[in-house]
RODREN-321430 format. One record per residue (C-alpha): residue number from 1; residue in three letters; x, y, z. Coordinates in pm, whole numbers, plus 50000, padded with zeros to 5 digits. Layout:
<nodes>
 dolo selum     X     Y     Z
  NUM   ALA     X     Y     Z
...
</nodes>
This chain:
<nodes>
 dolo selum     X     Y     Z
    1   LEU 50002 49993 50007
    2   PHE 50127 50346 49931
    3   SER 49971 50655 50038
    4   THR 50040 51054 50058
    5   LEU 50091 51256 50373
    6   LEU 50043 51610 50420
    7   ARG 50300 51901 50437
    8   PRO 50110 52123 50673
    9   SER 50323 52420 50633
   10   LEU 50210 52476 50268
   11   CYS 49874 52641 50226
   12   MET 49646 52425 50026
   13   SER 49273 52434 50009
   14   ALA 49007 52216 49834
   15   SER 48829 52542 49793
   16   VAL 49052 52712 49547
   17   ALA 48845 52841 49257
   18   VAL 49059 52729 48965
   19   GLY 49364 52548 49092
   20   ALA 49623 52415 48840
   21   VAL 49615 52117 48598
   22   ILE 49925 51917 48629
   23   LYS 49974 51645 48355
   24   TYR 50206 51337 48473
   25   ALA 50470 51141 48278
   26   ASP 50199 50858 48241
   27   GLY 49960 51097 48068
   28   ASP 49723 51122 48383
   29   GLU 49596 51477 48466
   30   GLU 49473 51618 48797
   31   THR 49394 51965 48941
   32   TRP 49615 52069 49233
   33   PRO 49429 52313 49471
   34   LEU 49706 52560 49451
   35   GLN 49706 52932 49329
   36   PRO 49858 52928 48993
   37   GLU 50124 53186 49109
   38   GLN 50229 52941 49389
   39   LEU 50290 52689 49132
   40   SER 50475 52911 48895
   41   ALA 50696 53028 49161
   42   ALA 50774 52657 49282
   43   ALA 50851 52571 48915
   44   GLY 51104 52861 48907
   45   VAL 51270 52739 49214
   46   ALA 51282 52395 49084
   47   ALA 51457 52503 48768
   48   GLU 51707 52700 48967
   49   ARG 51774 52377 49185
   50   ILE 51829 52171 48876
   51   LYS 52094 52429 48760
   52   GLY 52261 52398 49091
   53   ARG 52196 52750 49194
   54   VAL 51923 52750 49466
   55   GLY 51948 52573 49816
   56   LEU 51661 52477 50029
   57   GLU 51601 52828 50159
   58   GLY 51711 53017 49849
   59   GLY 52082 53018 49938
   60   ILE 52352 52860 49744
   61   VAL 52377 52485 49725
   62   ASP 52676 52347 49905
   63   PRO 52848 52083 49661
   64   ALA 52948 51909 49989
   65   VAL 52585 51834 50060
   66   PRO 52495 51591 49783
   67   CYS 52160 51517 49943
   68   LEU 52001 51825 49843
   69   ARG 52165 51805 49487
   70   LEU 51941 51484 49479
   71   GLN 51605 51665 49534
   72   ARG 51495 51768 49175
   73   PRO 51112 51779 49159
   74   SER 50945 51970 48893
   75   TYR 50775 52205 49156
   76   LEU 51010 52302 49458
   77   PHE 50828 52482 49737
   78   PRO 51091 52673 49943
   79   GLY 51073 52655 50332
   80   LEU 50967 52313 50364
   81   ARG 51175 52077 50565
   82   ALA 51381 51832 50354
   83   LEU 51443 51488 50474
   84   PRO 51480 51175 50251
   85   TYR 51311 50969 50533
   86   TRP 51070 51104 50780
   87   PRO 51024 50945 51142
   88   ARG 50700 50733 51190
   89   GLU 50659 50940 51490
   90   ALA 50573 51259 51275
   91   PHE 50242 51093 51166
   92   PRO 50118 50872 51473
   93   GLU 49756 50864 51380
   94   VAL 49802 50742 51019
   95   VAL 50078 50503 51136
   96   GLN 49894 50348 51404
   97   LEU 49568 50323 51182
   98   LEU 49737 50171 50900
   99   GLU 49961 49914 51078
  100   ALA 49661 49793 51296
  101   ALA 49468 49702 50991
  102   ALA 49787 49550 50799
  103   PRO 49709 49198 50864
  104   ALA 49346 49233 50739
  105   LEU 49487 49414 50445
  106   SER 49731 49147 50347
  107   GLU 49444 48878 50374
  108   GLU 49239 49094 50142
  109   VAL 49517 49145 49883
  110   LEU 49580 48773 49862
  111   GLU 49223 48723 49788
  112   LEU 49221 48973 49527
  113   LEU 49507 48813 49368
  114   ARG 49366 48467 49398
  115   THR 49033 48572 49232
  116   GLY 49107 48857 49011
  117   GLU 48752 48981 49059
  118   ALA 48498 49055 49320
  119   GLU 48211 48820 49393
  120   ASP 47931 49099 49371
  121   GLU 47891 49232 49018
  122   THR 47783 49611 48979
  123   ASP 47795 49841 48685
  124   GLU 48080 50033 48845
  125   CYS 48305 49717 48864
  126   GLU 48203 49600 48525
  127   GLN 48313 49941 48398
  128   ALA 48638 49936 48598
  129   ARG 48725 49597 48476
  130   GLU 48698 49727 48105
  131   HIS 48966 49971 48189
  132   GLN 49177 49714 48393
  133   VAL 49126 49724 48775
  134   TRP 49498 49650 48818
  135   GLN 49663 49909 48595
  136   PRO 50020 49898 48465
  137   GLN 50255 50165 48575
  138   GLN 50307 50385 48274
  139   GLU 50567 50627 48356
  140   GLY 50825 50453 48157
  141   LEU 51064 50415 48475
  142   HIS 51091 50035 48518
  143   GLU 51134 49698 48335
  144   GLY 50932 49391 48457
  145   VAL 50592 49378 48610
  146   TRP 50464 49652 48835
  147   ILE 50080 49714 48853
  148   LYS 49865 49925 49081
  149   LEU 49507 49938 49209
  150   GLU 49402 50290 49304
  151   LEU 49207 50343 49613
  152   TRP 49176 50711 49651
  153   ALA 49236 50998 49372
  154   ARG 49143 51334 49308
  155   GLY 49003 51395 49639
  156   GLY 48800 51075 49700
  157   CYS 48745 50702 49690
  158   VAL 48751 50517 49368
  159   PRO 48400 50381 49382
  160   CYS 48433 50046 49254
  161   HIS 48714 49955 49481
  162   ARG 48499 50006 49788
  163   ILE 48328 49683 49674
  164   MET 48642 49508 49551
  165   ALA 48870 49585 49842
  166   PRO 48657 49703 50118
  167   VAL 48892 49656 50390
  168   ALA 49147 49879 50198
  169   ALA 48884 50124 50096
  170   LYS 48758 50170 50450
  171   THR 49109 50197 50590
  172   VAL 49234 50434 50339
  173   HIS 48923 50662 50399
  174   GLN 48988 50640 50751
  175   ALA 49352 50767 50706
  176   MET 49228 51029 50475
  177   CYS 48999 51177 50736
  178   THR 49275 51243 50970
  179   SER 49472 51581 50973
  180   GLU 49797 51396 50875
  181   ALA 49697 51290 50534
  182   MET 49666 51476 50210
  183   ASN 49298 51399 50098
  184   VAL 49331 51639 49787
  185   ALA 49540 51623 49499
  186   PRO 49815 51536 49460
  187   GLY 49710 51300 49757
  188   ARG 49654 50948 49639
  189   ALA 49651 50602 49781
  190   ALA 49688 50266 49593
  191   LEU 49791 49903 49626
  192   SER 50104 49853 49419
  193   LEU 50215 49501 49312
  194   VAL 50595 49476 49212
  195   LEU 50707 49129 49098
  196   SER 51048 48999 49169
  197   GLY 51321 49109 48901
  198   VAL 51176 49467 48844
  199   HIS 51416 49724 48806
  200   VAL 51311 50087 48855
  201   LYS 51512 50359 48720
  202   PRO 51618 50640 48962
  203   HIS 51357 50925 48945
  204   CYS 51217 51208 49150
  205   GLY 50843 51278 49220
  206   PRO 50677 51593 49076
  207   THR 50682 51809 49411
  208   ASN 50817 51830 49752
  209   HIS 50487 51950 49911
  210   ARG 50388 51586 49976
  211   LEU 50537 51282 50136
  212   ARG 50502 50923 50046
  213   LEU 50420 50625 50286
  214   HIS 50462 50265 50204
  215   LEU 50332 49985 50405
  216   PRO 50444 49644 50288
  217   LEU 50168 49384 50294
  218   LEU 50339 49104 50116
  219   LEU 50714 49024 50087
  220   PRO 50880 48755 49871
  221   ASN 50901 48408 50004
  222   GLY 50716 48496 50343
  223   VAL 51011 48697 50466
  224   SER 50964 48975 50723
  225   SER 51195 49230 50589
  226   THR 51371 49275 50257
  227   PRO 51596 49543 50112
  228   GLY 51376 49759 49917
  229   LEU 51431 50133 49892
  230   SER 51690 50373 49831
  231   VAL 51621 50765 49876
  232   ALA 51892 51008 49816
  233   GLY 52154 50724 49827
  234   GLN 52008 50614 50159
  235   LYS 51877 50244 50164
  236   ARG 51607 50126 50388
  237   ASP 51453 49773 50419
  238   TRP 51088 49714 50362
  239   GLU 50952 49567 50683
  240   LEU 50622 49362 50670
  241   HIS 50323 49568 50820
  242   LYS 50566 49872 50910
  243   CYS 50520 50192 50751
  244   LEU 50814 50366 50586
  245   ILE 50782 50744 50507
  246   PHE 51003 50929 50257
  247   ASP 50997 51235 50048
  248   ASP 51001 51121 49692
  249   SER 51102 51457 49555
  250   PHE 51443 51324 49636
  251   GLU 51597 51083 49388
  252   HIS 51471 50722 49463
</nodes>
C-alpha cells in the first residue's frame, strides 16, 4: 500500500476556485488546489535547483551536501523541511491506523490476487474491469511487472474499489479523514504490486509538498523484511506491516 501524507506548512485548500492542472509522465492529469502563482514560483525554484543555483531556503547549494542536489522535483516549494526519510512519530495517527489494519489488508490483497475479481457484480465494477482494475505503471520508469490498484484519487475514493477491496477502501478513507493525510490532489493511495526482478530507474517525484508512505503487505517468500528502497542514496529495508515514510521529491 502506498499513500500520501500532508506537508502542513504549505497552504492548500480544496476550495481554491481554479487550481492548476498538472499532467504526469504517464499522461494522467489532475488539478492541484494551489494558486497558479504558487505553482509558477515553485517551478522557477525547481529550475534553479536543477541548475545547481538554489538551496533549500534560496541560498547557494553546498557541493559538499549531495543530499540536496538529489532533490529535483518539477515543483520545489521553498521553506519546507527536506528529509529523505521521515520518522514514523511525525504521523502517529496514520501509522497506528494503517499498521493495526495491516494483517487484514494482507488477507484481502491475497484474495484479490487469487480471484482477480469481486464476487458481487455492479455496473461500476464492470466498467472498471473494462479499463483494467489492476493497471500497469506507465511512466516508463521500470522494467518488469509493476501494477497498481488505485483506492483514492482526485479527492475521493475510487467507487468500484469500495466493493472489490472493502477493507482497504475503509482503511484508506479513515486515514484520509485524519489531519495527517493529504486528501486532496496530489494526495493518492493505491495498492502496488511489484514482482521479483523489477528494475526501477532512479527518478524524482513531481513536488516536495507531499510525502510518500509505504506499508508492505506482502514480501517475497514469506520474509519479514527485505532490501527495498533507496532515497537520496540512503537505503532502507521494507518491513512487513511497518510504515516507511519518505520524501519522493528526492531521487529514489
